[in-house]
C-alpha positions in Angstrom: 7.1 -28.9 6.9 4.2 -30.8 8.6 3.1 -31.3 12.1 5.4 -34.3 12.6 8.5 -32.5 11.5 7.5 -29.5 13.7 7.3 -31.9 16.6 10.7 -33.4 15.6 12.2 -29.9 15.6 10.8 -29.2 19.1 12.2 -32.5 20.3 15.6 -31.8 18.9 15.6 -28.3 20.5 14.3 -29.1 24.0 15.1 -32.8 24.4 12.8 -35.1 26.4 10.7 -37.6 24.7 9.2 -37.4 21.2 5.7 -38.0 22.8 6.2 -34.9 25.0 7.2 -32.9 21.9 4.1 -34.1 20.1 2.0 -33.1 23.1 3.5 -29.6 23.1 2.8 -29.0 19.5 -0.8 -30.4 19.9 -1.3 -28.1 22.9 -0.2 -25.0 21.0 -2.5 -25.8 18.1 -5.4 -26.7 20.4 -4.9 -23.4 22.4 -5.0 -21.4 19.2 -8.2 -23.1 18.0 -9.9 -22.8 21.4 -9.0 -19.1 21.6 -10.4 -18.3 18.1 -13.5 -20.3 18.9 -14.1 -18.1 21.9 -13.9 -15.0 19.6 -10.5 -13.8 20.8 -7.4 -13.3 18.8 -4.0 -14.9 19.1 -1.1 -12.5 18.7 2.5 -13.9 18.5 5.1 -11.1 18.4 7.3 -11.3 15.3 5.1 -13.9 13.7 1.5 -12.6 13.2 -2.1 -12.5 14.4 -4.7 -15.2 14.1 -8.3 -13.9 14.2 -11.8 -15.4 13.6 -13.8 -13.2 11.2 -17.5 -13.4 10.8 -18.6 -14.1 7.2 -22.1 -12.9 6.4 -24.8 -15.2 4.9 -24.9 -15.0 1.1 -26.2 -16.7 -2.0 -23.7 -18.5 -4.3 -24.1 -20.3 -7.5 -23.2 -23.9 -8.1 -20.8 -23.8 -11.1 -21.8 -27.2 -12.3 -25.6 -26.8 -12.4 -26.0 -23.1 -12.2 -28.4 -23.6 -9.2 -28.5 -20.9 -6.6 -27.3 -22.0 -3.1 -27.8 -20.3 0.2 -24.5 -20.2 2.2 -25.1 -19.6 6.0 -23.1 -17.0 8.1 -20.0 -18.6 9.7 -16.8 -17.8 11.4 -13.6 -18.3 9.3 -10.0 -18.2 10.6 -7.7 -15.5 9.2 -4.0 -14.9 9.6 -2.2 -11.6 9.3 1.6 -11.9 9.1 3.8 -9.5 11.0 6.2 -7.1 9.2 9.2 -9.1 10.6 7.7 -12.4 9.2 7.0 -10.8 5.8 10.5 -9.4 5.6 12.1 -12.7 6.6 10.3 -14.6 3.8 11.2 -12.0 1.1 
């Protein structure tokens, strides 16, 4: 499933126009990204939790050249599935 098919599912469920369904899906994703960017978490009951974790600066090695590379500290998105979600996928 991709973003377009997700919007199609929303359109089939709630009706309206396809453009409105696309905007709803975009709004949901934009809200999740904006919340994580602000350092908060997004918790969806029965689905899971989206969080932004801080990754420390580190040194890595370029596998091609063997050269050492400095990787700066950064925030990375993480997702932790709920128990209901894990059980449903089993």
